[in-house]
MARVEX-251383 format. One record per residue: x, y, z of N, C-alpha, C in turn; residue in one letter. Coordinates in pm, whole numbers, plus 50000, padded with zeros to 5 digits. Example, Ala and Ser with C-alpha at 12.3 -4.5 7.8 and 13.67 -1.06 7.14 Angstrom:
<rs>
513194943150780512304955050780513204967050780a
512854977550708513674989450714512905000350787s
</rs>
This chain:
<rs>
083926097047793084926086747821086066092947902m
086566085748001087646090748085088936091748005s
089866099948060091186100947996091866087447990d
091666079548098092296066448102091756057347993r
090426058147970089816049847865090276054047727g
090426067347709090896072247580092316067447551t
093166068347654094556063847637094626048947606m
093746041047675093736026647651093326023647508t
092296030947462091816028747326092866032447223r
093526043947244094586048047151095726037947148r
096046032747266097106022647271096746010347194g
095466006147205095025994347132095065996646981a
094646008646938094656011946795096096012146742i
096986018646822098386019246780098996005446767a
098655996946864099195983346860098705975846737a
097415977646704096865970846587097495975946458a
097705989146450098315994846330099775990546315l
100475990346428101865985846422101955971346378l
101025963246424101005949146384100765947846235a
100055957446178099775957246034100875964145954a
101895969046026103015975545956102795990345936g
101805996446004101516010545991101856017546122l
101696030846127101946037746252101156050646259c
100766054546379100126067346404101196078246412l
100836090746384101786101546406102286101346550p
103596102346566104166102346698104426088546754g
104066077746680104306064046726105546058646659t
106496053346735107756048346679107526035746598a
108256034446490108206022346408109636017946379q
109916005146393111266000046368111676002946224a
112896008146207113376011446073113575998645992a
113325999645863113535988245773115015984545771e
115325971845757116735967845751117405972845623p
118695974445629119495977345509119905963945451i
119555961745325119815948745263121075949045177k
121875938845192123045936645106122865923345035i
122865923744902122725911444824124065904244814g
124035891144822125245882944805124955872544696v
125605874044583125455864844470126725856444463i
126585843344481127795834944490127535821044437a
128625813744420128595799844378128525791344505e
127335791044565127195785844701127555771144715a
127455763544608127755749244617129145745744565s
129905755744523131245753344468132295754544578a
133415747344560134505747944658134945762244680i
135085769644570135615783144581134625793644626g
133325790544622132335800944651131525799144777g
131595787544839130705784644951130945793345073s
132175798545088132475806845205131885820845195s
131555825345075131145839345055129885842845135i
128755835745116127555839545192127705837145341p
128445826745380128645823945522129375835445590k
130465840145528131255850845587130475863945590a
129685866445486128865878645484127855878545597a
127215867045621126265865745731126955868145865e
128175862745880128915864846005129155879546031m
129605886745930129875901045946128605908645982a
127515905545911126245912345939125775909746082a
125905897346127125505893946265126325901946366d
127625903246341128475910946432128105925646433e
127865931046316127495945246306126155947746374i
125195938746355123885940146418123985939146569n
124835930146618125025928546762125615941146825a
126335948946743126955961346791126065973446767a
124815971246725123875982346708123455985346566g
124005977846469123595979746330124235991846265g
123595997046162124106008346084123046019346082v
123376030746136122436042046143121126037946210l
121256029346311120076024846384119256014346313g
119776009146203119065998846126119905986146121r
119235974846113119925962146102120375959745959k
121455952145944121865947345813121195933845787l
120745931945665120155919145626120845914145500e
121385902145506122025896045389120965888245310i
120845891445183119925884345094120785876344996v
120785863145008121705854644932121045848544809s
121845847144703121395841044578122505831644531y
122135819744487123085810244430123035811644278d
124155815444218124155817244072124515804343997d
124785793344071125045780344010126175781043907h
127165789543932128315791143841127905796243704n
126785803043695126245807443567126125822643562s
126705828743460126605843243445125165847643423a
124395839943345123005843843320122175842843447s
122415832543529121715831643657122105843143749d
123375847043744123845858143827123185871243785a
123035873443655122385885643606120935886143653v
120245874943644118855874643690118785877443841r
119725871843915119755874344059120035889044089a
120925895044013121255909144032120035917944005f
119325914943897118125922643864117075921243973q
116915909044022115945906844131116375914244257r
117675913744287118185920444407117895935444401a
118105941444283117925955844269116465959844261a
115695952644182114355957144149113265951944242q
113415939744292112385933844378112765934044525s
114015929944554114425928944693114985941844749d
115225951644661115635965144703116885965144791k
117915958044747119175958144822119895971344795v
120775975044885121515987644873122915985744815s
123405973444815124715970144759124755955144735a
125685950944651125815936644618127275932344632v
127485920644690128765913844690128605901844597i
129445900944492129135891344387130335883444337a
130315870544356131055860444281132575860844293s
133175849044276134635848044264135035844744120y
134065844444030134325840943889134335853743804i
135425856043733135575868443657134495870143551s
134175859143479133155860243375131805864543432e
131505859943553130255863843617130275878743652v
131355883243712131455897343752131455906443630v
132125902443524132135910443401130735911343341l
129945900643355128555901043305127685910043391a
127985910943520127195919243611127585934043603l
128805936743562129345950343567128455960643496e
128005958243372127145968243309125815970043381p
125325959443446124055960443519124215968943644w
125385968543706125635977443820125515991943775a
126025994743653125916008243600124496012043562g
123796002943496122416005943453121486008143572r
121645999843674120726000343789121286008743903l
122466014643883123106023143983123136016244119k
123706004244120123755996244241125215992844273l
125765998344381127155995244416127405980244429p
128525975744372128835961444369130315959444399m
130605948944477131975944844505132115930144473m
133325926044433133595911744416134565907244523t
134325895644585135235890744688136355881844636p
136395879344502137435870144458137715869644310g
136885875944225137185876044082138465883944059a
139225880343955140575885943943140835893743815a
140015892743713140335898643584140645913643595s
141745917743533142095931843526141025940043454d
140245933443369139245940643291138145946743378q
137935941243497136895946643585137195961243618i
138405963843665138765977543700139105985843576t
139585979443472139865986743347138585992843292r
137495985343299136215990643251135776002743334h
136016002243465135666013643550136496025743510v
137776023543485138666034343443138196040443311h
137836031843216137486036543082136106042843074d
135216039343166133836044643162133386047843304n
134136056643368133916059343510132496064343538y
131996073443459130686079443488129586068943498a
129686058643417128656048243417128956036943513k
130236033143524130586021043598131256023743733l
131146035943782131766039443910131196031444027k
130106024344006129456016544112130176003244140y
131175999944056131855987044067133185988744142v
133405980344244134635980444323135235966344324f
136575966044334137295953244325138225951744445h
137695948044563138535947144683139285933844694p
139785928844583140625916944585141755919144485y
142725910344487143895911744400143535908944255l
143865918144167143665916144023144715906243972a
144455900743854145335890343799146785894843788s
147005906843737148375911843723149045913043858t
148285917643958148825918844093149175905044149q
148345895144122148615881544169149885876044105q
150025878343975151235873543906152485880043963a
152405892943994153555899944051153935894244188d
152925890544268153205884444398153855870744380i
153335862744285153935849644257155385851244215v
155655861044129157025863144084157925868044197c
157405876344285158195880944399158555869144488a
157595860044507157865848144587158865838944516a
158685837344385159595828744308161025834244312a
161155847344312162485853444319163175849644449k
162415849144558162995845944688163125830944712d
162195823044655162125808844690162695799544584m
162455802644457162825793444349164165796644287l
164325809144243165565812844173166825809444253a
166875812044386168095808844460168305793944482p
167295785744452167385771344479167465763044351n
167965769044245168245761544123167115760344024g
166015767144047164915766843950165215777143841f
165475772143721165895781043613164915781443495k
164055771143485163125770543371161715767543421t
160725771943343159325769943384158445767943263a
157345760643283156225760343190155055767343260v
154465776943193153255783543245152055775543198v
151245770843293150055762843261148845769543326m
147965775043244146785781943294145545777543219s
144405778643287143135775943221142785787543129e
142075784643023141675794742926140455801942980d
140665813343045139585820943107139945835643108a
138945844143133139185858643130140255862943230a
140235856843348141145861543452142595857743426w
142835847243345144215842943321144875849943204t
144145857443125144765864643012145795874643065i
145415883843155146425892843211147395885843305p
146945875243373147835867643461149005862043381l
148695855043272149745848943190150655859443127d
150055870343081150865880943019151905886143118a
151485887443244152415892343346153435881743384e
153005868943391153965858043415155085858443311y
154675859743185155655859343076156625871043080l
156215882043146157105893543163157995892143286k
157375888243398158115889143525159005877143553c
158675865443503159525853743531160935855243472l
161075859243345162435861043292163235871643369p
162535881643424163235892243496163875887243625k
163375875943678163965870543801164855858443772i
165135856143644166075845643607165455832043581g
164135831543561163465818943529162945819643385i
163495811243299163135811343157161845803343135k
160905809243062159645802343028159855794742898v
159795781442905160085773442786158805768842715i
157645770642778156375767442712155265774642787d
154175777042714153005784042770151775776242724h
151125769642818149975761042787148705767042845i
147705768742760146375773142806145405761742779r
144795756842886143955745142873142485748642894l
141605740842831140175743142844139735739742986s
138885748143048138355744843180137525732043180p
137135727343062136365714943052137245702643038d
138565704343039139475692943026139265683143140t
139215670243108139095659843211140315650743217t
141015649343104142205640843102143435649543078d
144255650843180145445659343171146705651443138f
146555638543112147725630143085148545635442967t
147935638542852148755643642740149475656642775p
148825665042854149435677942892150645675542981i
150465667043081151595664343172152715656643101f
152355647843008153385640842931154225650642849n
153545660342791154245670442711155175678742800k
154665682642917155475690743008156695682843057i
156475670243092157595661943137158675660843031e
158235659842905159195658942795160045671342780g
159525682742824160255695442814161195697842932e
161005689843038161895690043155162075703943219k
160985710943246161145723543319161405720843467p
161895730743538162115729343681160835731443761d
159865738443705158645741543779157495744243682v
156265740943725155055744743652154445756643725i
154335767943656153725779943715152245779843674i
151365779343772149955776643744149055788943753t
147955787743679146845797243687145565789143671g
145135782343777143975773443768142965776543878i
141685775343842140605777743938139385769643899a
138755773643787137465767743749137595753843687h
138805749843653139025736543598138825725843705v
138795729843830138495720443937139715713243991g
139475701944052140545694544121141305684844031s
140775682143911141365671543827142835673443794q
143285685443755144725686343723145605683243842p
145185687143961145965684344082145965669544113t
144795663244105144675648944135145515640744037v
145415643743907146145635843808147655638743814q
148045650943844149465654243864150045645743976w
149265643944082149715635844195149715620944161h
148625616344101148515602044069149615597543974q
149955606043880150975602543781152395605643831q
152485610743953153775614344012154625622543915q
154015633043862154755642143775155895648143856v
157125646643811158285650343893158625665143890p
157605673643873157825688043859156865695343954i
157355703644043156485710744137155505720144068p
154345722144133153375732144088153425743944185m
153515755944127153735768144205152965779444137f
152135786744210151445797944147150065800244203g
149065801244113147685803544153146915790444137i
146315785844245145445774144244144305777044340s
143205782344286142115787144371141565776344461a
141395764144408140865753344490141785749944607q
143085751344585144035747944690143895756944812a
143275768744795143065777444910141965772145001t
141135763044950140045757445031140605748145137s
140125749345260140605740445366140205725945345p
139255723445254138795709845226139565703145112n
140535710245053141125705244929141935692544950f
142565690845065143285678445092142315666645089w
141205668345158140175657945161139585655645023k
139305666544951138665665444820139565658444717d
140875659044738141815652844644142475640344702t
141995635744818142605624244885144115625944901n
144505637844936145925640744956146675644144830g
145955645044718146615647944591147235661744584g
146825670444672147345684044671148685685444743t
149195674244795150455674544870151565681144790a
152205690944851153365698644802152995709944706s
151715711444668151315722844583151575735844658v
152205745444592152445758644650151555768644578i
150795776344655149775785044596149745798644666f
149365808744589149235822244644147865824144706m
147835831444816146565835344877146765848844942t
145685855844964145805869145024146045868345174a
145535857645236145655856245380145485841745418t
145605838545547145535824645593145045824345737a
144425813145779143815812645912144785813246028p
146055809846005147005809446116148085820246105d
147855830046018148825840845999148185854046040v
148825861046131148275873846179148615884946080a
148005884145960148195894745861147795908045924v
146675908045997146275919146083145735913046211t
145365921446304144805916546430143445909846411a
142825911646293141495906146268141525892446199k
142665888746141142705876846056142445863946132t
143245861346234143105848846309141775847946382i
141305858646450139995857646516138855854646419p
138875860946302137825857946204137875843346163f
139065838346128139185824446084138745814846194a
139115817846318138735809146430137225809046451a
136615820846445135155821746464134405815146350n
134905816846228134275810546112134345795346125f
135535790446162135725775946177134825770246285t
134705777446394133845772846504132385772446461k
131975782446386130565783446345130195773446236k
131115771146141130775762946024131565749746017f
132375747346117133145734846125134105733146008n
134595744145958135605744145851136175758245840m
137465759545808138045772845790137505779545663p
137585792645654137105799545534138035797745415p
137475797845295138295798745173138725813245155a
139575815745057140165829145041139115840045026y
138015837144954137025847544931136095849645050d
136175840645149135435842945272135995854745349g
137315855745353137955867145419137515880245356y
137575880845223137245893345155135765896545163s
134885886445157133455889045171133145894845308a
133785889545411133635894445547134065909145555y
135235912145500135715926045501134785935245424d
134235930445314133415938945228132125943245297e
131525934345376130335938345451130675949745546v
131815948645613132235959445703132535972345626y
133155971345509133455983245431132175990045382m
131215982045339129925987645295129215994345412i
129195987745527128535993345645129176006645684a
130506007245684131206019645720130906030645619a
130836027045491130546037045388129116042445401a
128166033745435126786038245456126726048345570i
127486045745676127536055345788128106068645742k
129226068145664129836080745618128916088145524r
128156080545442127256086745345125966091645410a
125696087145531124466091045599123236084145544g
123436073245467122316066045409122776057545293g
121816053145212122126043645105121976049544964t
121896062744952121886068644819123086063644740n
122876057644623123996050844555125176059744520p
124916072044474126026080744437126806085444561d
126086088344668126766091944792127516080044849k
126956067944832127606055944881128896053244803l
128886055344672130096053844591131176063544639v
130786076144660131756086244706132356082144841a
131516076544928132006072145059132906059945047a
132566050544958133396038644938134776042544884l
134826052644800136096057044744137046062244853e
136506066044967137326071045077137676060045178k
137396047645141137666036345231139136035945272t
139356034645400140686032045456140436023045576d
140416010045550139916000445648140915989045665y
141235985845787142115974545814141235962245836v
141275953045742140455941045749141315928645766g
140765917145732141485904545749142595902945645t
142485909745530143485908545424144615918445438l
144405928945518145385939645529144655952945528g
145405963545502144805976845494144185978545356r
142905981345354142155982245229141925996845193m
142376000645074142126013945019142046012444868a
141196020544805140956019144661141786029044581f
142206024544462142906033244369141906042644300q
142396054244259141526064644206141306064044056g
140656074344006140266074743864141446074843769k
142586079843813143746080843724144476067443709d
144196058043797144846045043790144136036143687s
144916027343622144296017643532143506007243613m
143756006743743143005997743832142016005843914f
141236014443848140266022843918139336014244004t
139276017644132138476010344232139035996444263h
140255993744217140965981944264141715985644391g
142185975744466142855978744592144325981944570i
144875989444665146305992144666147025980044723k
148165976544664148945965244716150345969744749i
151045961544827152415964544864152525967145013g
153725970045062153935972445205152975982845259p
152345979645370151375988745430149955986345382g
149795978245276148455975245225148295959945219y
147885954445108147735939945094148965934545024v
149595924245082150855919245027150775904944975t
149875896745028149755882944983150725873545051g
150415860445041151215849845101151375838545000l
152365830045021152445817344951152335806345056m
151435796945029151265785645119151525772645044q
151805762145121152015748945062151225738745144q
150675728845074150025717745143151095707745186w
151195705645318152145696045373151435687745480q
151445674545463150875665345563149445669145603n
148655672445503147245675445528146975689345578g
147995697745587147835711245641148305721745541q
147665733445547148135744945471149135752445559q
150395753145514151415760345591151925772045508v
152355782445575152835794445507154345793445486t
154775795145360156195793845327156815806845276v
155985817245258156475830345213155415840845240w
155835853045277157195858045294157835852845423p
159115854745433159875849045545159335853645680k
158895866345688158415871745815157155864745864a
156385859045772155125852445810155215837245804d
156315831945751156415817445726156475809445856a
155745798245855155835788845967156335775145922n
156825774545797157385762045744158275765545625a
159095755745584159905757145464159305748345355k
159445752645228158875744545120159585731045115m
158805720745083159325707045079158635699444967a
159345689744909158805682144797159065667244818f
158215658644761158445644144772159705640244695p
160235628644729161525624544674161505622544522s
160325619644464160305617144319160365630044238y
160265641544302160335654044229161775658444213m
162085663244095163435668044066163485683144089t
162965687344205162835701644233164185708744228a
164285718144137165485726444128166685719644065g
166545706744035167675699343977168955702044058h
</rs>
């Protein structure tokens, strides 16, 4: 057989083997993609942005050449707001789908249920929105086992401190002297409320009642009647999983007391529509916003997300997007996806994302693997719903509006 015939035959064999997923010695084969699992509440107001934003980041990274010559692949799972479903998804992600890292949930109870599994299966995990201080406390208390867990979002205590810093600048100077703390009974609000009860009196706002309500509550009339009878100047909130009902009923009943604090649903760009305008005048904390240049990446990401999905991202969309980039950068530094090397590389993260400069606290901190906050890192914003729009009212350097309330509210007396 001629040399030409031999070469033709070898080429045909190589082509057939490559088609079957095999290769001859010396024949190039495309590297397998690096998989990142995304476990989220895909149908919930607060969770739907997570997989979308992760896909966006992966597409951008792949368009720029991927990671170590390999493409990123997002493998998404809907946990249906269920910790048990999330655990099953995590096990499948690790054992069957062979993901190298997981981005999981905005619900603290879900992340806390996944945390021991990250340790057992040695699978690095980040949350884009869960807030419980216990997530990082567990890492601090059992670092050797749980070092695979990272918390690149604001913990509950950190959120309360930001709310109090805003209240010091916005409420205390405007006659707000008393407050009722109203939070849902959930893991993430235990440290949130504890910090509210400490920091509010320090800025001159007296807490005259502390209400913890069941996330299953449907009729808030007795709660609002009780609060009205106490005549506080403001309701300081900690609500997320209870849904839109407290906001809708507060508006329908024209409760004459402003709501200020944490309202996870209010961060959603659809919340005005979802409440038929019931969210008007609610003031809520968020890490970032689509029209605020927290960093040079914030506005472009929000604009691209909105263009792609016909809606702006919710708060955890920003963090999910950043987390894909942080994982990709750590894989490059680690030279691969070995979990222990990847953890070591993640601990060295110093990344400017959409939320600000992201860096993790060390083993000596009670917030081990939580993010650093404050000037130069992540600082947070306060926004208010006005005329169908989310506007930024704090801090002053980023504000594009002043807080305003309807005439029936006795704001600040």
